[in-house]
C-alpha positions in Angstrom: -29.7 30.7 -5.7 -27.0 32.9 -4.1 -23.5 31.4 -3.8 -20.5 33.0 -2.2 -17.1 31.2 -2.2 -14.6 32.1 0.5 -10.9 31.0 0.3 -9.9 29.4 3.6 -6.3 28.5 2.7 -4.5 26.3 0.2 -7.1 24.4 -1.8 -9.7 25.0 0.9 -12.9 26.8 0.3 -16.2 27.5 2.1 -19.4 27.7 0.0 -22.1 29.9 1.5 -25.3 28.8 -0.2 -28.7 30.5 0.0 -31.6 28.8 -1.7 -34.6 31.0 -2.7 -37.8 31.1 -0.7 -39.9 30.0 -3.7 -37.9 26.8 -4.2 -37.9 26.1 -0.4 -41.6 26.8 -0.1 -42.5 24.6 -3.0 -40.4 21.6 -1.6 -41.8 22.2 1.9 -45.4 22.1 0.6 -44.7 18.9 -1.4 -43.3 17.2 1.8 -46.2 18.5 3.9 -48.7 17.2 1.4 -47.1 13.8 1.5 -47.3 13.8 5.3 -50.9 14.9 5.2 -51.9 12.0 3.0 -50.4 9.4 5.2 -50.3 10.9 8.7 -52.1 9.0 11.5 -53.5 11.4 14.2 -55.8 10.4 17.0 -59.4 11.1 16.2 -58.8 11.3 12.4 -58.8 8.7 9.7 -55.4 8.3 7.9 -55.0 11.3 5.5 -58.0 13.2 6.8 -56.3 15.2 9.6 -56.3 19.0 9.0 -53.2 20.2 7.2 -52.3 22.7 9.9 -52.5 20.0 12.6 -50.2 17.7 10.6 -47.7 20.6 10.1 -47.6 21.3 13.9 -47.4 17.6 14.8 -44.6 16.7 12.3 -42.8 20.1 11.9 -39.4 18.7 12.9 -39.6 15.7 10.6 -40.9 17.8 7.7 -38.1 20.2 8.0 -35.5 17.4 8.1 -37.0 15.9 5.0 -36.9 19.2 3.2 -33.2 19.6 4.2 -32.4 16.1 3.0 -33.9 16.9 -0.4 -32.5 20.4 -0.9 -29.0 20.4 0.7 -27.5 17.9 -1.8 -29.3 19.6 -4.7 -28.0 23.0 -3.6 -24.5 21.8 -3.0 -24.3 20.1 -6.4 -25.6 23.2 -8.2 -23.2 25.4 -6.3 -20.2 23.2 -7.2 -21.3 23.1 -10.9 -21.9 26.9 -11.1 -18.6 27.7 -9.6 -16.7 25.0 -11.6 -15.1 23.5 -8.5 -13.2 20.2 -8.6 -14.0 19.0 -5.1 -11.6 16.4 -3.6 -13.1 16.2 -0.1 -16.1 17.5 1.7 -14.8 18.5 5.2 -17.6 20.1 7.1 -21.3 20.9 6.8 -22.4 23.9 8.8 -25.8 24.4 10.4 -28.7 24.4 7.9 -31.1 27.3 8.5 -34.6 26.7 7.1 -37.6 29.0 7.0 -40.3 28.0 4.5 -41.3 31.6 3.9 -37.8 33.1 3.7 -35.6 30.3 2.2 -32.7 28.1 3.4 -29.0 28.7 3.9 -26.0 26.6 4.8 -22.2 26.5 4.6 -20.0 23.7 3.2 -16.2 23.6 3.6 -14.4 21.6 0.9 -10.9 20.8 -0.3 -10.6 21.3 -4.1 -8.1 20.1 -6.7 -5.1 22.5 -7.0 -4.8 24.8 -10.0 -1.4 24.8 -11.7 0.2 25.1 -15.2 1.4 21.9 -16.9 5.0 22.1 -18.1 6.0 20.9 -21.6 5.7 17.1 -20.9 6.6 15.9 -24.4 10.3 15.2 -24.9 11.3 14.7 -21.3 15.0 13.6 -21.3 15.6 10.0 -20.1 18.7 7.8 -20.3 18.8 5.0 -22.9 20.2 1.7 -21.6 20.3 -1.6 -23.3 19.6 -4.6 -21.1 22.9 -6.6 -21.0 23.7 -9.8 -19.2 27.3 -11.1 -18.8 28.3 -14.8 -18.8 29.3 -14.4 -15.1 25.7 -13.3 -14.2 24.3 -16.3 -16.0 26.8 -18.5 -14.2 25.8 -17.1 -10.8 22.1 -17.6 -11.6 22.7 -21.2 -12.7 24.6 -21.7 -9.5 21.7 -20.4 -7.4 19.4 -22.8 -9.2 21.9 -25.6 -8.4 22.0 -24.6 -4.8 18.2 -24.8 -4.6 18.3 -28.4 -5.9 21.0 -29.5 -3.5 20.5 -32.5 -1.2 22.1 -33.2 2.2 23.8 -36.4 3.3 24.8 -37.5 6.8 28.6 -37.4 7.5 30.5 -39.0 10.4 33.5 -37.8 12.3 34.1 -34.6 10.4 34.3 -31.1 11.5 31.4 -28.8 10.6 32.2 -26.4 7.7 30.4 -23.7 5.9 27.4 -25.0 3.8 26.7 -27.9 6.1 23.5 -28.5 8.1 24.0 -29.2 11.8 21.5 -30.9 14.2 21.8 -29.2 17.5 20.3 -28.8 21.0 20.8 -25.3 22.4 19.9 -23.2 25.4 20.6 -19.5 25.7 21.3 -17.5 28.8 21.3 -13.7 29.3 22.4 -12.0 32.6 22.1 -15.3 34.4 18.5 -16.0 33.2 17.2 -18.4 30.6 16.4 -16.5 27.4 13.3 -18.6 27.0 11.9 -17.1 30.3 11.9 -13.6 28.8 8.5 -14.0 27.2 6.7 -14.8 24.0 8.8 -12.4 21.9 11.9 -14.7 22.3 10.2 -18.0 21.8 12.5 -20.3 19.8 15.5 -18.0 20.3 16.1 -19.3 23.8 15.9 -23.0 23.6 15.4 -25.8 21.0 15.9 -29.5 20.7 16.8 -31.5 17.6 17.0 -28.3 15.5 18.6 -28.2 12.1 20.5 -25.1 11.4 22.2 -24.0 8.2 25.8 -23.2 8.8 26.1 -20.0 6.7 25.9 -16.2 6.9 22.1 -16.5 7.1 22.1 -18.5 10.4 19.2 -17.5 12.6 21.4 -16.0 15.3 24.3 -13.6 14.6 27.7 -15.4 14.9 26.1 -18.7 15.6 27.4 -20.3 12.4 30.9 -19.2 13.2 30.7 -20.8 16.6 29.5 -24.1 15.1 32.3 -24.3 12.5 35.0 -26.8 13.6 32.7 -28.8 16.0 31.9 -32.5 15.5 28.9 -34.6 16.4 29.0 -35.2 20.1 30.8 -31.9 20.9 29.5 -29.4 23.4 30.4 -25.8 23.4 29.5 -22.3 24.6 28.9 -19.8 21.8 28.7 -16.1 22.6 26.2 -14.2 20.5 26.3 -10.4 20.2 23.0 -8.9 19.2 23.3 -5.5 17.6 21.2 -2.6 18.7 18.9 -2.9 15.8 18.0 -6.6 16.4 14.3 -7.2 15.8 13.6 -8.6 19.4 14.1 -5.6 21.7 14.7 -7.9 24.8 17.9 -9.0 23.1 18.9 -5.9 21.2 22.4 -4.6 22.1 23.2 -7.5 24.5 25.5 -10.5 24.6 24.0 -13.9 25.3 25.7 -17.2 26.0 24.4 -20.3 24.2 25.2 -23.9 25.4 25.2 -26.0 22.3 25.3 -29.8 21.7 26.0 -31.0 18.2 24.1 -34.2 17.5 24.6 -34.6 13.7 26.0 -33.1 10.5 24.9 -33.3 6.9 26.9 -32.0 4.0 25.6 -30.4 0.9 25.6 -32.5 -2.2 25.2 -30.4 -5.4 23.8 -31.9 -8.6 26.1 -32.1 -11.6 25.6 -29.4 -14.2 24.7 -31.4 -17.3 21.8 -32.0 -19.7 20.1 -34.2 -17.2 20.0 -31.4 -14.7 18.5 -29.1 -17.3 15.7 -31.6 -18.1 14.3 -31.0 -14.5 13.3 -27.6 -15.9 11.9 -28.9 -19.2 15.0 -27.9 -21.1 16.6 -30.2 -23.6 20.1 -29.3 -22.7 22.2 -27.3 -20.2 22.9 -24.8 -23.0 19.1 -24.3 -23.5 18.8 -23.7 -19.8 21.5 -21.1 -19.9 19.8 -19.4 -22.8 16.5 -19.3 -20.9 18.2 -18.0 -17.8 19.9 -15.3 -19.9 16.5 -14.2 -21.3 15.0 -14.1 -17.8 17.9 -11.9 -16.6 17.5 -9.6 -19.6 13.8 -9.3 -18.8 14.7 -8.3 -15.2 17.2 -5.8 -16.6 14.6 -4.3 -18.9 12.2 -3.9 -15.9 14.9 -2.2 -13.9 15.7 0.2 -16.8 12.0 0.9 -17.3 11.6 1.6 -13.6 14.6 4.0 -13.7 13.1 5.8 -16.7 9.7 6.1 -15.0 11.5 7.6 -12.0 13.2 10.1 -14.3 9.9 11.2 -15.8 8.3 11.7 -12.4 11.3 13.5 -10.9 11.3 15.9 -14.0 7.6 16.6 -13.7 7.8 17.3 -9.9 10.8 19.7 -10.5 8.8 21.7 -13.1 5.5 22.1 -11.2 4.7 24.3 -8.2 1.4 23.7 -6.5 -0.5 23.8 -3.2 -2.0 20.4 -2.4 -5.2 19.7 -0.4 -4.4 18.9 3.2 -7.2 16.3 3.4 -5.8 14.4 0.4 -2.3 14.4 1.8 -3.7 13.2 5.2 -5.5 10.4 3.4 -2.4 9.3 1.5 -0.3 9.5 4.6 -2.6 7.1 6.4 -2.4 4.8 3.4 1.4 4.8 3.5 1.5 4.3 7.2 -0.8 1.2 6.8 1.5 0.0 4.1 4.6 0.4 6.3 3.0 -1.3 9.2 1.9 -4.3 7.0 5.4 -4.6 5.6 7.1 -4.4 9.0 4.6 -6.9 10.5 5.3 -9.3 7.6 9.0 -9.1 8.4 8.4 -10.1 12.0 8.7 -6.6 13.6 6.7 -6.6 16.9 3.9 -4.1 17.5 5.8 -2.6 20.4 8.7 -1.7 18.1 6.4 -0.3 15.5 4.8 1.9 18.2 8.3 3.1 19.3 9.0 4.2 15.8 5.7 5.8 15.1 7.1 9.4 14.9 9.7 8.2 12.4 7.1 6.3 10.4 4.7 9.3 10.4 7.5 11.7 9.2 8.5 9.3 6.4 4.9 8.7 5.4 4.0 12.4 5.4 7.0 13.3 3.2 6.2 10.5 0.7 2.5 11.3 0.7 3.1 15.0 -0.3 5.2 13.9 -3.2 2.7 11.1 -4.3 -0.2 13.5 -4.2 1.6 16.1 -6.3 2.5 13.6 -9.0 -1.0 12.2 -9.0 -2.5 15.6 -9.8 0.1 16.2 -12.5 -0.6 12.8 -14.2 -4.3 13.2 -13.9 -4.1 16.6 -15.6 -2.0 15.2 -18.4 -4.4 12.2 -18.8 -7.3 14.6 -19.1 -5.5 16.8 -21.6 -4.4 13.7 -23.7 -7.8 12.0 -23.3 -6.2 8.9 -21.8 -8.9 6.8 -20.3 -9.6 3.3 -18.8 -12.6 1.3 -20.1 -14.6 -1.2 -18.0 -12.9 -4.0 -20.0 -9.5 -2.5 -19.2 -10.3 -2.2 -15.5 -11.6 -5.8 -15.4 -8.5 -7.1 -17.1 -6.3 -5.2 -14.6 -8.2 -6.5 -11.6 -7.9 -10.0 -13.0 -4.2 -9.6 -13.2 -4.0 -8.3 -9.7 -6.1 -11.1 -8.3 -3.7 -13.6 -10.0 -0.7 -11.8 -8.7 -2.0 -12.0 -5.1 -3.2 -15.6 -5.6 -6.9 -14.7 -4.9 -10.1 -15.8 -6.5 -11.2 -13.1 -8.9 -14.8 -12.6 -7.5 -13.4 -12.5 -4.0 -10.7 -10.0 -4.9 -13.2 -7.7 -6.7 -15.7 -8.0 -3.8 -12.9 -6.9 -1.4 -12.1 -3.9 -3.6 -15.8 -2.9 -3.7 -16.0 -3.3 0.1 -13.1 -0.9 0.5 -14.5 1.5 -2.1 -11.2 0.9 -4.0 -12.5 0.3 -7.5 -12.2 4.0 -8.5 -8.7 4.3 -7.0 -7.7 1.2 -8.9 -9.0 2.7 -12.1 -7.1 6.0 -11.3 -3.9 4.0 -10.6 -4.2 2.2 -14.0 -4.9 5.5 -15.8 -1.8 7.1 -14.2 0.4 4.1 -15.2 -0.8 4.5 -18.8 -0.1 8.2 -18.6 3.5 7.5 -17.6 3.8 4.9 -20.5 2.5 7.7 -22.8 5.2 10.1 -21.5 7.9 7.4 -22.0 6.8 7.0 -25.6 7.1 10.8 -26.0 10.4 11.1 -24.1 13.7 12.3 -25.6 15.8 9.1 -25.0 19.5 9.9 -24.9 22.5 7.6 -25.0 
């Protein structure tokens, strides 16, 4: 078999493959024999028609069958002979077949980049000890306390920060009811008997400040200034007027910090609760430190390796990042129109991140191969089990979804790369 490899750019090659006439003729005859044994032609019993007649009648189908057999075989043999690590098959040229002369075709592929690995043992990383102050523990305990707060009705008292207020409200913008502006503003324009938390997280900017000082029965106009980045574009950058009627107030009642409070969390005493909270905070600090060290490892490797990356792989990773950005924005309540408006910005961010991601993937894969870091089927199953639990999904359903998206191999690769980073951290030069 004759194989010529032409360089078509960074990591892109075209294989020109010619298969010998003997091989093609042998396969062609096998296919023709199979047709001759089963062909049904008028005037002949099945399998009894003359071979030449069968060949004329089914010439196109026979040629296609020969191509289906030989093209994959020729391609695989060419890739093996030329020691190519193919990442993507981009284009298959026309297949030229002549049973007497042979067969030829072109395949354009993107291949894994070639590069030299730097010295990856002893990468310098900062050493940090996870420390937690008493103030941090106090703040965490107070957050837990806030979550356990109850609210009680109060009479004849001005609204203050931390209260909950029962209100009716109607918003107006440029002389029109906000509610009439469409589905995007539903709930922002008008509500009845609505409980609002009077704090900095109030659902409308400045709304809590306007409620402060009002009493049950009071009516008031509150001016709300929406900044230019407000999620609902119909209101972004504009000032609206809200007509508000306060109908009730509840004040926050915090539980006492004592041993009884701790028992709600299966702790014998408040001191035991503080110790548990301190350990949780230390665990979070350790995770932050580990994440920072991983970033140092990756940044170091990227700075030491120069490579061309396959365009098709970057494109695939860019699409994956765009999908991720869109999902995250949708989950945060960003409308489809806003996402479309920012598509150029999203594509630019995704493309930049994709190029970096692809580079570090190739580097980590090369290190894993050199260090023989692998992932067994049991390892993969355990990882998938953990992911299913993390996403709150049934294990069989989660695995079926991965298989449906052909994501099992990418999941294995991700686990292998994580293990490679862990290996690099173990080999790192940790400095104070």
